[in-house]
KEKE-3310 file (N, C-alpha, C; in steps of 0.2 Angstrom, whole numbers, plus 5000, padded with zeros to 4 digits):
npx = (5109:5108:5109:5098:5088:5090:5088:5075:5070:5074:5066:5053:5054:5055:5043:5034:5038:5035:5021:5018:5022:5014:5001:5003:5003:4990:4983:4986:4978:4964:4967:4973:4963:4954:4962:4963:4950:4948:4957:4950:4938:4943:4947:4935:4928:4935:4947:4961:4979:4986:4997:4996:4984:4989:5000:4993:4985:4996:5001:4990:4989:5001:4999:4988:4994:5004:4995:4988:4998:5002:4990:4991:5003:4999:4990:4998:5006:4996:4989:4978:4973:4968:4968)
npy = (5162:5155:5142:5139:5141:5130:5120:5121:5118:5105:5099:5101:5093:5081:5080:5079:5067:5059:5060:5055:5042:5038:5038:5028:5017:5018:5013:5000:4991:4991:4988:4975:4968:4968:4961:4949:4945:4945:4934:4923:4923:4920:4907:4900:4903:4904:4896:4896:4893:4884:4890:4903:4907:4905:4914:4927:4926:4927:4939:4947:4944:4949:4962:4965:4962:4972:4983:4981:4982:4995:5001:4997:5003:5017:5017:5015:5026:5035:5042:5047:5035:5037:5050)
npz = (5028:5016:5020:5028:5019:5010:5019:5022:5010:5008:5019:5014:5002:5008:5016:5005:4999:5009:5010:4997:4999:5009:5003:4994:5003:5008:4997:4997:5005:4999:4986:4987:4992:4981:4971:4977:4977:4963:4960:4967:4960:4947:4950:4952:4940:4928:4918:4923:4925:4939:4944:4940:4947:4960:4960:4959:4971:4980:4978:4982:4995:5000:4998:5006:5019:5019:5019:5031:5040:5039:5044:5057:5061:5060:5070:5081:5081:5083:5073:5059:5048:5034:5030)
capx = (5103:5108:5109:5091:5083:5091:5085:5067:5068:5074:5060:5048:5054:5054:5036:5031:5040:5031:5014:5017:5023:5008:4996:5004:5001:4983:4980:4987:4972:4959:4970:4974:4956:4952:4966:4961:4943:4949:4960:4945:4933:4946:4948:4929:4924:4940:4952:4968:4983:4987:5003:4993:4980:4993:5003:4988:4984:5002:5002:4985:4991:5007:4996:4984:4999:5006:4990:4986:5004:5001:4985:4994:5008:4995:4987:5003:5008:4990:4987:4972:4976:4965:4967)
capy = (5162:5150:5135:5139:5140:5123:5115:5121:5115:5098:5097:5101:5087:5075:5080:5077:5060:5055:5060:5050:5035:5037:5037:5021:5012:5018:5009:4993:4987:4990:4984:4968:4965:4967:4956:4942:4944:4943:4927:4919:4923:4916:4900:4897:4903:4904:4891:4898:4888:4884:4895:4910:4909:4906:4921:4932:4926:4929:4947:4949:4943:4953:4969:4965:4962:4979:4988:4980:4984:5002:5003:4996:5009:5023:5016:5016:5033:5039:5046:5045:5032:5039:5057)
capz = (5025:5011:5023:5030:5013:5008:5024:5021:5003:5010:5023:5009:4998:5013:5017:4999:4998:5014:5007:4992:5002:5013:4998:4991:5008:5009:4992:4998:5007:4994:4980:4989:4992:4974:4968:4980:4974:4956:4960:4969:4954:4942:4952:4951:4933:4923:4918:4923:4928:4946:4945:4939:4953:4966:4960:4961:4978:4984:4977:4986:5003:5002:4998:5012:5025:5019:5021:5039:5044:5039:5049:5064:5062:5061:5077:5086:5081:5084:5067:5055:5042:5028:5030)
cpx = (5102:5106:5101:5087:5084:5088:5078:5065:5069:5068:5054:5048:5053:5047:5032:5032:5036:5024:5013:5017:5016:5002:4997:5002:4994:4980:4981:4982:4967:4961:4971:4968:4953:4956:4964:4954:4944:4952:4954:4940:4936:4946:4941:4926:4929:4945:4959:4973:4984:4992:5000:4989:4984:4997:4999:4986:4990:5003:4996:4987:4997:5004:4992:4989:5002:5001:4988:4992:5004:4996:4987:4999:5004:4992:4992:5005:5002:4988:4981:4975:4974:4964:4969)
cpy = (5156:5143:5134:5137:5132:5118:5115:5118:5107:5095:5097:5095:5081:5074:5077:5070:5056:5055:5055:5043:5033:5035:5030:5016:5012:5014:5002:4989:4986:4986:4977:4964:4963:4962:4949:4940:4941:4935:4922:4918:4919:4909:4897:4897:4903:4898:4893:4892:4889:4889:4902:4912:4910:4912:4927:4932:4928:4936:4950:4949:4948:4961:4970:4966:4969:4984:4987:4983:4992:5005:5002:5001:5015:5023:5017:5023:5038:5044:5043:5042:5035:5046:5060)
cpz = (5020:5014:5025:5024:5010:5013:5023:5015:5004:5014:5018:5005:5002:5014:5011:4998:5003:5012:5002:4994:5006:5008:4995:4996:5009:5003:4993:5000:5002:4988:4981:4989:4985:4970:4971:4977:4967:4956:4962:4963:4949:4944:4951:4944:4927:4923:4917:4926:4936:4948:4945:4945:4959:4966:4962:4968:4982:4984:4982:4993:5004:5002:5004:5018:5025:5022:5029:5043:5044:5044:5056:5066:5064:5068:5082:5087:5082:5079:5063:5049:5035:5028:5023)
residu = (MET:LYS:ILE:ASN:SER:ASN:LYS:THR:ASP:LEU:ASP:LYS:LYS:ARG:GLU:GLU:GLU:ARG:ARG:LYS:LEU:ARG:ARG:LYS:PHE:GLN:MET:CYS:LEU:PRO:LEU:GLY:ALA:LEU:VAL:LEU:LEU:LEU:ALA:LEU:LEU:CYS:LYS:GLN:PHE:ALA:TYR:LEU:SER:ASP:PHE:THR:ILE:GLY:PHE:LEU:GLU:GLY:ILE:ALA:ILE:ALA:LEU:LEU:VAL:ALA:GLY:VAL:GLY:TYR:LEU:ILE:TRP:CYS:LYS:VAL:LYS:LYS:GLU:LYS:PRO:PHE:GLU)
# end
């Protein structure tokens, strides 16, 4: 009995961690789009250094790639990505 209860507790923890990770990947795509928009607006209207703008663009592209990768993974697994 003790082994089964530990196994179910472990399964619950894994499922909870999976849910948290899924939520983080769901936020990558919109967050990346917002950071890219911010970088482009700063490029036009604010006087920031090229390094700062490049840094923001790099973060935005990394987030967008992670978000698109998550969408592709969900498509392959035939899951709903924003459930």
